[in-house]
N, C-alpha and C positions, 0 to 999 in steps of 0.2 A: 693627482697622479698622472704620470705621463704614459702615453701609449707608444712610446718610442721602441722600435724594434732594433736590437743590437745584433750585428753580424760579426762573425769571426772570418778570418781569411780562409779557413778550411770550408766555409760554407759555399764558396764559389768554385765552379769547375774550371779546370785549366783551359783557357781559350786557344792556346797554341795547337796548331795542327802539325802532324809530322807524317812525312812520306819516307819510307825506307825501301830502297831498290837494291836488288842484288844485280851485279854485273859480272859476266863471264867474259874474259878477254885474255889473250896470250901476250898482249902488248905490255910494255912497262907502264907503271902508274903514271909517270910524268907525261908519257905520250897520250894516254887516255885522258888525263886532266886537260891537256892542251886542246884536245878535240872537244871536250865538254865546255871548256871556256869559249871556244869559238862558236859552238852550236847554240849556247844559251846566253852568250855575251856577258859572261861573268868573269871573275878573276880568282879562281881557286889557286891558293899559294901554299907552299910547303910549310908545315908547322913542325915543332919538335916531335920526334917519334914517341909513340906511346910505348912505355916499357911495362911488361907484365911479367911478374915472377911466378914461376911454376914450381910448386913444392912436390917433390916425388917422394912418397912415403914407401912405396914398393914398386915393383915393375908394372903392375896393373893400374895403380891409382895415381892420379895426378890432380892436385888441388891448385887452382889459380888464386894467387894472392895479388890483387890489383894494387900497384903503386907502392908496394912495400920496398923500403930501402935496404932491408936485410938481405944479404946474399948467402950466408951460411948459417946453419942452426943444427947443432947436434949431428946425428947420423943421417939427417934428411938431405937429399941432394937438391940444389936449387939451380934453375936455369932461367935465364932472362930472354924473353921473346920481344922483339921490337917490331912495331907496326907503323908504317908510314901514314901520315895524316896530312890532308890538304883541306884548307878552310876558306870560305869566302862569306863575309857578312854584308848583306844587302840592306843598308840603313834606309833606302828609300821605300822598299816594300816590307820591311821588318822580317827578313828571311835569313836564315843561316844555312849554309851549304857545307856539308862535310863529305869528304871522300876518303875512305879508310881501307887499307889493305886487309883482307881477311887472313891471308896466309903470311904470318911473320916469320922471324928467323928460326923459331922452334915450335910454334903454336898456331893453331887455327882458332880465330875468335869464336866462330860458331861451327863446332864439329859436325853438326847435323847438315850444314850447308858447305860441305867440302868443295863442291864445284865452283862456288861463288868466289871469284877472285877479289872483287872490290865491293864495298858497300857505299852507296851514295845516299846520304840522308839529307832531307830538306825540312827544316823546322820552320813553321810559320806559313806553310802553303797548304791550302785546302786540298782534301783528298780528291775533289773532283778533277783537279789538274793532273792527277797521277797518270792517267791514261795518255794524255798528250806528251808528258814528259818521257814516259816509257817509249812511246812511238818515236820521239825525236832522238832518244838515246840509241834505239835499235837502228836508226838511219846512219849512225856514226860508223865508218868503215872498220875501225879498230875494235869495235864491241861486237862480239859474237852473239850475245844475248843479254837483255836486260828485262827484269820482271819485278813486279811488286812483291815484297816480302810480307809485310804486315805492319802492325802498329807497334812492334817492339822497337825500342830505341837503343841503338848502339851507343849513342852519345851518353844517355842516362846510365847505361850499363858500365861504360868506361869512366864516367864521371869527368869528362873532359871540360876544361874551362871554356865558357862560351865567349 
């Protein structure tokens, strides 16, 4: 009889670290990205916009339907909100950088964080580096304020392709 232990993939914790930073700025997204690229020596580049469908059942209630292709359904009103996304994959350090507009054409991604203009998410970077990254972001002239939001992942919420 063998004493072999079998493991499932679910038995291992996810090793990837994630830093999510909120950025407040009155500058356009491409200007802020240019400064971030210069500050961190990366190459954030524009990706196709994220399109979110908002289903309005009445004037008070709005349900977000991520990535639905349907634009009309019965008496419900549908609106599409588009959000700009910039991405850089650092293959050398196994990190992914995402820069996403919080305020789209019709919707705010995180209504609780209405003042946040942009989200800057870095996957594959240790949380110990967050303080230095935030310090460097706050040194950029077009950024009014940058701060750590938490471990929530906008990328997982939006299900963006990596």
